[in-house]
C-alpha positions in Angstrom: 9.5 -26.3 -13.5 6.3 -24.1 -12.2 3.2 -23.3 -13.8 3.4 -19.6 -12.4 4.5 -17.4 -15.4 7.5 -15.1 -14.9 7.4 -11.9 -16.1 11.0 -10.3 -16.8 11.1 -6.9 -16.7 13.5 -5.2 -19.2 11.8 -2.4 -20.9 13.4 0.5 -18.9 15.8 2.9 -20.3 19.1 2.3 -18.7 19.4 6.1 -17.9 22.0 5.8 -15.3 24.5 4.1 -17.7 26.3 7.0 -19.5 24.5 5.7 -23.2 25.3 2.0 -22.7 22.9 -0.5 -21.9 22.8 -2.4 -18.5 21.0 -5.2 -19.9 23.7 -5.9 -22.8 26.2 -5.8 -20.2 28.5 -9.0 -20.1 28.1 -11.3 -17.2 29.2 -15.4 -17.5 30.0 -14.3 -21.5 26.5 -13.4 -22.3 24.2 -9.9 -22.3 22.7 -10.1 -18.5 19.1 -10.0 -20.4 20.2 -13.2 -22.1 21.3 -14.8 -18.7 18.3 -13.6 -16.7 15.9 -15.2 -19.5 17.9 -18.5 -19.4 18.5 -18.4 -15.1 14.0 -17.5 -15.5 13.3 -20.4 -18.1 14.9 -22.9 -16.1 11.9 -22.2 -13.2 9.0 -21.6 -15.2 7.7 -20.1 -18.5 8.9 -16.6 -18.9 7.1 -13.3 -20.8 9.9 -10.9 -21.3 8.4 -6.9 -21.1 10.5 -5.2 -23.8 10.9 -1.9 -25.2 9.1 -1.4 -28.9 11.1 -2.8 -31.8 13.4 -3.0 -33.5 15.8 -2.7 -30.0 19.4 -4.0 -29.2 17.7 -6.4 -26.8 16.1 -8.4 -29.1 19.2 -9.8 -30.4 19.8 -11.0 -26.8 16.9 -13.2 -26.6 17.7 -15.0 -30.1 16.4 -18.5 -29.8 15.0 -18.6 -26.5 11.4 -19.9 -25.4 10.0 -16.6 -24.4 6.9 -14.7 -24.9 7.9 -10.9 -26.3 5.6 -8.2 -24.5 6.1 -4.8 -26.3 5.5 -2.1 -24.2 5.1 1.0 -26.2 4.7 3.9 -23.3 7.5 1.9 -21.1 8.8 5.7 -20.8 6.1 6.0 -17.9 8.1 3.6 -16.1 7.9 -0.1 -14.2 4.1 -0.2 -14.1 3.6 0.3 -17.8 5.6 -2.8 -18.1 3.8 -5.0 -15.6 0.4 -3.7 -17.4 1.8 -4.5 -20.9 3.2 -8.1 -19.9 0.2 -8.9 -17.5 -1.7 -9.0 -20.8 0.0 -12.0 -21.8 -0.8 -14.1 -19.0 -2.8 -17.2 -19.7 -5.9 -17.1 -18.6 -5.9 -20.0 -15.6 -2.5 -18.4 -14.3 -2.6 -18.6 -10.7 -0.3 -16.3 -9.6 2.5 -14.5 -11.5 6.2 -13.8 -10.6 7.8 -10.6 -11.1 11.3 -10.6 -12.0 13.4 -7.6 -13.0 15.9 -8.4 -15.2 19.0 -6.4 -14.1 20.1 -9.0 -11.1 23.1 -10.2 -11.8 23.5 -12.8 -9.4 20.0 -14.2 -8.9 20.1 -18.6 -9.7 17.3 -20.4 -10.8 17.5 -22.2 -7.7 16.5 -18.3 -5.9 13.6 -18.3 -8.2 12.6 -22.0 -7.5 12.7 -21.3 -3.3 10.0 -18.4 -3.8 7.9 -20.7 -6.1 8.3 -23.5 -3.9 6.9 -21.0 -0.9 3.2 -20.4 -3.0 2.6 -24.0 -2.2 4.7 -24.6 1.2 3.1 -21.4 2.3 -0.8 -21.2 0.7 -2.3 -18.6 3.2 -0.3 -16.0 1.8 -1.2 -13.5 -1.1 2.2 -12.7 -2.0 5.6 -14.7 -1.8 9.1 -12.6 -2.3 12.8 -12.9 -2.2 15.0 -11.4 0.6 18.7 -11.1 1.6 20.0 -13.8 3.6 19.5 -11.6 6.4 15.7 -11.0 5.9 15.7 -7.6 3.9 12.6 -7.9 1.3 14.4 -8.0 -2.2 12.9 -10.0 -5.6 11.7 -12.0 -6.9 8.2 -10.9 -6.0 5.2 -13.8 -6.4 1.5 -12.5 -6.5 -1.4 -14.1 -6.5 -4.2 -14.2 -9.3 -6.5 -12.0 -6.6 -4.2 -9.0 -6.8 -4.0 -9.2 -10.7 -7.2 -6.8 -10.9 -5.0 -4.0 -8.8 -2.1 -4.8 -10.5 -3.4 -3.7 -13.9 -4.5 -0.4 -12.3 -1.0 0.6 -11.3 0.4 3.7 -13.4 4.4 5.7 -12.8 7.6 4.0 -12.0 6.9 2.8 -8.5 6.4 -0.8 -9.2 4.4 -2.8 -6.9 5.6 -1.6 -3.6 1.7 -0.2 -2.9 0.9 -3.5 -3.5 3.0 -5.0 -1.2 2.5 -2.3 1.6 -1.0 -2.9 1.5 -1.2 -6.5 2.1 1.8 -6.5 4.6 -0.3 -9.4 6.9 -0.3 -11.7 3.6 3.3 -11.0 2.4 6.1 -14.5 3.0 9.4 -13.4 3.0 12.2 -15.7 1.7 15.7 -15.5 2.6 18.0 -16.4 -0.2 21.8 -16.7 -0.4 24.0 -13.3 0.1 22.4 -10.2 -1.6 21.2 -12.2 -4.7 17.7 -10.6 -4.1 18.8 -7.0 -4.1 22.0 -6.7 -6.0 21.3 -4.6 -9.0 24.1 -2.7 -10.9 22.9 0.9 -12.4 25.9 2.9 -13.1 29.1 2.3 -14.8 30.7 2.6 -11.7 28.6 -0.2 -10.3 29.2 -2.8 -12.8 33.1 -1.8 -12.0 32.9 -2.8 -8.4 31.2 -5.6 -9.3 33.7 -6.9 -12.1 36.7 -6.0 -9.4 34.9 -7.7 -6.4 34.2 -10.9 -9.0 37.6 -11.1 -10.1 39.4 -11.5 -6.5 
C-alpha cells in the first residue's frame, strides 16, 4: 500500500452518453465508479472528485473509505476537479497519482506498478502508465515539486501541458494490453466493449 494519495477524477458530466452516466454503468456487477474506487483503494489512499451533492454518483461510493472533494465548478472541466481535489492532499504528500474514473480495465496491479516506479526511478518528476506498446496513458503521478503548477491549471485539457513542459523528466511504465488508455465515452463504446468481453 503506497503512501502516495490517488485522486480519482469523477466530476465530469458524461456529455456523450445520450443522457445516461458512464460512471454508473455496470462493470463486474457494480457501478464503474465503485469499481474504480475499490481498485484505487488497493493501491493507496483515495480522494474522489465529485459534482456537488446530492448526486446519483454518491450512492456508488457508499461505505468506501474515500475522501470526497466536491467540485462546485465542475462544468469548467478536468482542471477544476484537479484543483479541488489537490486541496485535500495531506501536507506531507510527496507525490500524487491522478486517475480517471472511466478506465474499466485498469487494475490495482497496474496502479501499483506505476507507484513502484516513483521509488525505482526517483530522478523523474512524472511517472505515467502506458499501453503494452508504450503509448502514454493513465494513471499519471506528479511529484510534489509540480503541485503549484497543477493548482494553476484551468480549462479541460488536464495536465498535459505540465507533462509536455517536463518531457525530459517523465518515466513511462508499460501496462498490459490497452488498460492505460481504454475509456468508454459513448453508448456505442460501451456496446462494443461489452460484446468483445462476452466473446
